[in-house]
C-alpha positions, 0 to 999 in steps of 0.5 A: 694031825698029819705028821708024815710030811714033817717026819720025811722032810726031817730026813732031808735036814742034813742035805738042806743044811749043806745046801744052805751053808754052801750058799751062805759061804758064797753070797751074791748081791741082787741081780748078780747071782750067776753062781747061785742061780747055776747051783740051784738049777743044777739041783732041781734038774737033777731032781727031775724038774723041767727047768728054765733059767734066766727068767728076769735075768737070774731067776729060775722056774722049775716045773713038774707035772704029775697025773692029769690034774689041771691045777697049778701052784707056785712056790717062791723063794728068794736067793740074793744076799746083802752088802753087809759084812758078817761078824758071826763066827760060823764054820760056814761064814761068808767068804766074800768081803762085805757081802753076806746072807743076813736075811736068810734067803740062803735058808729060804732056798734050801727049804724049797730045794728040800721040798723039791727033792721030796716032791720029785721022789714021792710025786704024791700030787695031781697037777703042776707045781712050779718052784719060783727061785727069785733074785733081787728081793733086797732091791725090789727088782727081782719080782718085777723083773720075772713078771716083766719076763712073762713069769705067769704067762710062760709058767701059769699058776692058779695061786702063788705062795711065799714065806720068810723067816722072822727073828723075834717070833717063836721058833717053828711057829707059822704066822698068817695075816689077811689083807695088807700084811707088808708095806710098800717101800720107796727108797728115795735119794735126795741130792742137795747141790750147793757151791764148793769152797775152801773151808776158811772162806765159807762165805764164798760157797753154799754149804750143802751140809748145812742145808742137808742137816737142816733137812734131816732135822725137818725130816725128824720133826716135820716128816714125823708130823706127816705121820702123826698129824696127817695119818690116821692112828689106824694107818701105818707109815714110816719115814727114815733117813738112813744115810747122809753122805757129803764131803771127805775133808775137814777144810773143804765146803763140799759141792753136794750132799746126799740123803737116802730115805726109806719111806714105807706105807700100808695104803696107796693113797696114804703113800701118795700123800706122804711122798708129796709131802716129802717133795714139798718139804725138800723144795722149801728147805733147799730154797731156804738155803739157796741150794738146788736139789734133785730127788731120785725116786728109785723103784716103785713100792707095792703093798703086800696084800694077802688073799684072805681065802688063800691065807685061811686055807694055807693056815689050815694046811699048816695046822694039819702038818704041825698042829694047832699050837704051831699056827698063829692066825691072825698074826701081825702086819709088818712095816717091812717090804717084799717084792713078792707083793708084785706077784700077789698083784697078779695072782691070788695067794699068801705070804707067811712068817716062820719064827726064827726064834730069839735071834738078831734081826734080819740085816744085822751083822750078827743075824743067823738063820736058825737051821732047825726050821729048815725041815719045817719050811720044806714040810710047809711047801710040800703040804701046800702042794699035796693039798692043792693038787690032791 
């Protein structure tokens, strides 16, 4: 077992904590991360990387070439926050009302910055490493935006790697999985359009709340039937109604109601079938209550598919750094979603999970990124780089 890398990244632990805490106190939402991007760019420029800002709006690519090696590797970290009020009592608690880093992207960025400093000081590789700091992961916008802006044409890589912390997994363990690891998400919004009226005369209106309520019940029953009776037990699909918004007064029949759905699938054909079913059920319910409707589909989802060869290789690198007992391969797939999936559509690579321990789940107001794993994530990035570009 090669423990040298981990011993060296542990020296950077306090710096990584400072970077993470700075980012945590100043969260910015997806595709609005101007100050976050500026902070990251200043750090990697100081470390000696060639830095290009504004890739996909607020994204950053920091490149360093050492020696005459022709290979290149991409390492990606996300840096956007969530529109959630943090309730933790931390010394570095978010200073921005209604916004917080409750998914650990501040920690992901700090780990990649730690690896950047280490790599710039040791230069123990032969080739090009590209650090991809990505905005907008929470809205699935940042990955596609950087790709559309010529990410892999302007900054070629032979393979690309990503990582995420995961509550509920044993702290400090790395989890790898071949193939379809994370689901495609489709965040749909359904607007039910009725006819407003006074609450004392509902017969003069068409109540979208009644139609929407019926549709929610159908979502719970009929849409779950889509999964239980149309999808093989060996396939995965999840449909959730996460928001129902309508009206603002008790004596008013509102004009419309909005339902927000999260639809997740692990297979492209399955995804098409489920989405078609959602459309047909919505149409029939709206017609039954004499309402109009509109479906807004949002950004298209993508299944995250790890390249088996790259995943096996990455797991072996992790074993060499941390030991056999700190690597789980194969781990488990997840119904969560990641726009790193779009990068893996363009390049071979792999995405792994790093255990955050027994903490609240990501996106919970009490979630806390475990700072003890900062040196581990940095060491993993360094290990991949030095092994791939040896």
